[in-house]
C-alpha positions in Angstrom: 33.9 52.4 15.0 30.5 50.8 15.5 29.9 47.6 17.6 29.1 45.7 14.3 32.5 46.7 12.8 34.2 45.5 15.9 32.5 42.1 15.8 33.2 41.8 12.2 36.9 42.7 12.5 37.2 40.4 15.5 35.8 37.4 13.4 38.1 38.2 10.4 41.1 38.2 12.8 40.0 34.8 14.4 39.5 33.4 11.0 43.0 34.5 9.9 44.5 33.0 13.0 43.0 29.6 12.2 44.5 29.9 8.8 48.0 30.8 10.1 48.0 27.9 12.6 46.7 25.3 9.9 49.2 26.4 7.3 52.2 26.3 9.6 51.3 22.7 10.6 51.1 21.9 6.8 54.4 23.7 6.2 56.2 21.6 8.8 54.7 18.2 7.6 55.2 18.8 3.9 58.8 20.2 4.4 59.7 17.0 6.3 58.3 14.7 3.8 59.7 16.8 0.8 63.2 16.6 2.2 62.9 13.0 3.0 61.8 11.9 -0.5 63.6 14.6 -2.4 60.4 15.7 -4.0 60.6 19.3 -5.4 56.9 19.5 -5.8 56.2 18.6 -2.2 58.9 21.2 -1.0 57.3 23.7 -3.3 53.9 22.8 -1.8 55.3 23.5 1.5 56.5 27.0 0.4 53.2 27.7 -1.0 51.5 26.9 2.3 54.0 29.3 4.0 52.8 32.1 1.6 49.3 31.2 2.7 50.2 31.9 6.4 51.8 35.2 5.2 48.3 36.0 3.5 46.5 35.4 6.9 49.1 37.6 8.7 48.5 40.4 6.1 44.8 40.0 6.7 45.2 40.5 10.4 47.5 43.4 10.0 45.1 45.1 7.5 42.2 44.5 9.7 43.7 46.0 12.7 45.0 49.1 10.8 41.5 49.6 9.3 40.2 50.1 12.9 42.1 53.4 13.3 39.9 56.3 13.9 39.5 59.1 11.4 41.8 62.0 11.7 42.6 65.4 10.1 44.9 63.7 7.5 42.4 60.8 6.7 38.9 62.2 7.7 37.2 59.3 5.9 39.0 56.8 8.2 41.2 53.8 7.3 38.6 51.3 6.1 40.1 51.1 2.5 43.2 49.5 3.9 41.1 46.3 3.4 41.1 46.7 -0.1 44.8 47.0 -0.2 45.0 43.9 2.0 43.0 41.9 -0.6 45.3 43.2 -3.4 48.4 42.1 -1.3 46.8 38.7 -0.9 46.1 38.5 -4.5 49.7 39.3 -5.2 50.9 36.5 -3.0 48.6 34.1 -5.1 50.4 35.4 -8.3 53.8 34.8 -6.5 52.6 31.2 -5.5 51.6 30.4 -8.9 54.9 31.8 -10.4 56.9 29.8 -7.9 55.0 26.5 -8.6 55.9 26.8 -12.3 59.5 27.8 -11.7 59.9 24.8 -9.4 58.3 22.4 -11.8 60.5 23.7 -14.7 63.5 23.5 -12.5 62.5 19.9 -11.6 62.2 18.9 -15.2 65.5 20.4 -16.3 67.4 18.7 -13.3 65.6 15.4 -14.2 64.8 14.9 -10.5 63.2 11.4 -9.6 61.8 11.5 -6.1 61.1 8.3 -4.1 57.8 7.9 -2.2 56.6 5.7 0.5 53.1 5.2 2.2 54.0 7.9 4.9 54.4 10.5 2.1 51.1 9.5 0.5 49.3 9.7 3.8 50.6 13.2 4.6 49.8 14.5 1.2 46.3 13.0 1.5 45.8 14.6 4.8 47.1 17.9 3.5 44.7 17.8 0.6 41.7 17.5 3.0 43.0 20.0 5.4 43.5 22.6 2.6 40.0 21.9 1.1 38.4 22.5 4.7 40.5 25.7 5.2 39.6 27.0 1.7 35.9 26.4 2.1 36.0 28.0 5.6 37.8 31.1 4.4 35.5 31.5 1.4 32.3 31.1 3.6 33.6 33.4 6.2 34.9 35.9 3.5 31.4 36.1 1.9 29.7 36.3 5.3 31.9 39.1 6.5 32.4 40.9 3.1 36.1 40.5 3.3 37.9 40.4 0.0 41.2 39.4 1.7 39.6 36.2 3.3 37.8 35.2 0.0 41.1 35.6 -1.9 42.8 33.5 0.9 40.1 30.8 0.4 40.6 30.7 -3.3 44.3 30.3 -2.7 43.8 27.4 -0.3 41.5 25.6 -2.8 44.1 25.9 -5.5 46.6 24.7 -3.1 44.4 21.5 -2.6 44.3 21.0 -6.3 48.2 21.4 -6.5 48.6 18.9 -3.7 46.1 16.6 -5.5 48.1 16.9 -8.7 51.2 16.1 -6.6 49.7 13.1 -5.0 48.5 11.7 -8.4 51.8 12.1 -10.1 53.6 10.6 -7.0 51.4 7.5 -7.3 52.0 7.3 -11.0 55.8 7.6 -10.5 55.8 5.2 -7.6 54.0 2.4 -9.5 55.1 2.9 -13.0 58.3 4.8 -12.9 56.9 7.6 -15.2 57.7 11.1 -13.6 55.0 13.7 -14.4 55.1 15.9 -11.4 56.8 18.7 -13.3 54.4 18.9 -16.0 51.4 18.7 -13.6 53.1 21.5 -11.4 53.2 23.8 -14.5 49.6 23.2 -15.4 48.5 24.0 -11.8 50.7 26.9 -11.6 49.0 28.4 -14.7 45.5 27.9 -12.9 46.8 29.6 -9.8 48.2 32.5 -11.9 44.8 32.9 -13.7 43.1 32.9 -10.1 45.6 35.5 -8.9 44.8 37.8 -11.9 41.2 37.6 -11.2 41.6 38.3 -7.4 43.8 41.2 -8.3 41.2 42.6 -10.6 38.5 42.3 -8.0 40.5 43.8 -5.2 41.7 46.8 -7.3 38.3 47.7 -8.7 36.9 49.1 -5.3 40.0 51.2 -5.0 39.4 52.7 -8.3 35.8 53.3 -7.5 33.1 50.6 -8.3 29.6 51.4 -9.7 26.9 50.9 -6.9 25.0 47.6 -7.4 21.9 48.3 -9.4 19.6 46.3 -7.1 20.9 48.2 -4.0 20.6 51.6 -6.0 16.9 50.8 -6.8 16.2 49.7 -3.2 17.8 53.1 -1.7 16.0 55.1 -4.4 12.6 53.5 -3.6 13.0 53.8 0.1 13.8 57.6 -0.2 10.7 58.1 -2.4 8.6 56.3 0.3 9.0 59.5 2.4 6.0 61.8 2.2 6.8 64.9 0.1 9.5 63.2 -2.2 8.4 63.0 -5.8 11.7 61.3 -7.0 15.3 60.4 -6.2 18.2 61.1 -8.6 21.9 61.3 -8.9 22.7 58.7 -6.4 26.4 58.4 -5.6 27.8 56.1 -2.9 31.5 55.9 -2.2 32.9 53.0 0.1 35.6 53.5 2.6 35.3 50.1 4.1 32.7 47.8 5.3 29.9 49.8 7.0 31.7 53.0 6.0 29.8 54.6 3.1 29.4 58.2 2.2 27.3 59.5 -0.6 24.8 62.1 -2.0 21.3 62.1 -3.7 19.0 64.6 -5.0 15.3 64.5 -4.2 12.5 66.1 -6.1 10.1 68.1 -4.1 7.4 70.7 -4.6 8.8 74.3 -4.9 5.9 75.3 -2.5 7.7 73.7 0.5 9.4 76.1 2.7 13.1 75.9 4.1 11.9 74.5 7.4 9.9 71.7 5.7 12.7 70.9 3.3 15.2 70.8 6.3 13.1 68.4 8.2 12.7 66.1 5.2 16.4 66.0 4.5 17.1 65.2 8.1 14.5 62.5 8.1 16.0 60.8 5.1 19.7 61.3 6.3 18.7 59.5 9.7 16.9 56.7 7.9 19.8 55.9 5.6 22.2 55.8 8.4 20.3 53.7 10.7 19.5 51.2 8.0 22.6 51.1 6.0 25.4 53.1 8.1 25.3 55.4 5.1 26.3 59.1 5.5 24.2 60.9 3.0 24.1 64.5 1.7 20.6 65.3 0.4 20.2 67.8 -2.3 17.0 69.3 -3.6 15.3 69.7 -7.1 12.3 71.9 -7.0 9.3 70.8 -9.1 6.8 73.2 -10.5 5.4 71.5 -13.7 1.7 72.3 -12.9 1.5 75.2 -15.1 0.0 74.3 -18.4 2.9 75.8 -20.6 5.3 73.9 -18.2 3.5 70.6 -18.8 3.4 71.3 -22.5 7.2 71.9 -22.6 8.0 69.2 -20.3 6.0 66.7 -22.5 7.9 67.9 -25.6 11.2 67.3 -23.8 10.4 63.8 -22.7 9.2 63.0 -26.1 12.6 64.1 -27.7 14.4 62.2 -25.0 12.5 59.0 -25.7 13.7 59.1 -29.2 17.4 59.3 -28.2 18.4 55.8 -27.2 21.7 57.1 -25.5 19.8 59.2 -23.1 19.2 57.1 -20.0 17.3 59.6 -17.9 15.9 63.2 -17.8 15.0 64.8 -14.5 15.3 68.0 -12.5 12.9 69.9 -14.9 12.3 73.4 -13.6 10.1 76.0 -15.2 10.9 79.6 -14.5 8.6 82.0 -16.6 9.7 85.1 -14.9 13.3 84.7 -15.9 12.1 82.8 -19.2 14.5 79.9 -18.2 14.0 76.2 -18.2 16.6 73.8 -16.7 16.9 70.1 -16.7 19.4 67.4 -16.2 20.3 64.5 -18.7 22.1 61.2 -17.9 23.8 60.0 -21.2 25.2 56.5 -21.5 28.9 55.9 -21.3 28.4 53.7 -24.4 27.2 56.6 -26.5 29.2 57.0 -29.9 28.4 60.7 -30.1 29.8 63.4 -27.7 27.3 64.1 -24.8 27.4 67.8 -25.8 26.1 67.0 -29.3 23.4 64.8 -28.1 22.1 67.4 -25.5 22.7 70.1 -28.0 20.4 68.5 -30.5 17.6 68.4 -27.8 18.0 72.0 -26.9 18.0 73.1 -30.5 14.6 71.5 -31.1 13.2 73.0 -27.9 14.5 76.5 -28.9 12.9 76.2 -32.3 9.5 75.5 -30.6 9.8 77.9 -27.9 12.2 80.6 -28.9 11.1 82.9 -25.9 12.8 80.6 -23.4 16.5 79.8 -22.6 17.2 76.2 -21.9 20.0 75.2 -19.7 21.1 71.4 -19.5 23.1 69.9 -16.8 24.9 66.7 -17.9 25.0 64.2 -15.2 27.2 61.0 -15.0 25.7 57.6 -15.1 26.8 56.8 -11.5 23.9 54.4 -10.5 20.9 52.8 -12.0 
């Protein structure tokens, strides 16, 4: 684990400890006032804060486990545990939303009529301010440290503040008017919490399944690779994340087929070293040989690119190679996931037209996935 990772994990753990201490203090204060006033919503709020302390504990455990070194069983390390941690926190948010709705419905069915005094109002008000500060703190640190678990905890805390605000508003209404609305307010806020939980769950599961690399980052990586002398193009970029600062990927570079093995090896190592130093990205570099200087090669490639331009579902054509001795021409196509027709049908139509114009040659197409922009 690098020094950057150690510092990041330490900051995540410190942030989580702040959350645990803050939420436990709120649990104690709200539970005391809740039982004193017989308010189901305040007691429910206290239970919700207890779940927040649990979320922070889960984040700490997940962060510590992610520090484990790679081994024979898990050679990519344990960084993806952070994604599981974020998923667990999202599940806790869903549980908190469901609990709020359940407690509110129970309160309505029982016909509870809590009694409040100024101490209760003051405690709820302080709790709202504390939860807003905790929520903003978690969200800020989560974004800065790229921690899904912290961001989810921050979202949960801000919804807790909203729930507590509704509790305070209904408490004031019931105290001064005798109209009890806390049950209805609790249900409404519970639904908002559930929605937030589902969004957080979706965002935390997505990287586990395998996210598409960010388009801006993909363009940046390719541009930097192409800036190295001798590189004519960068294609087929794949980046898999195994935790923050733990990324492994592959890319193909296009170079002249006149380069020898020593020159290609030096170029590959240069690119690999650069990407690791800049992005902690372990990259396997493959090679496309380019030899389109022959007049016939230029003619055939021009025909190919014209056909590709007519087909809206083809996103890219690359890896063109002209082999006159074997009478073979190879190239790669990237076809959109949104294409209505099968990929083989689209590529087959291209090949059919090329074969009609150049019957002497055999055309071989490799269909690449649209992994990155």
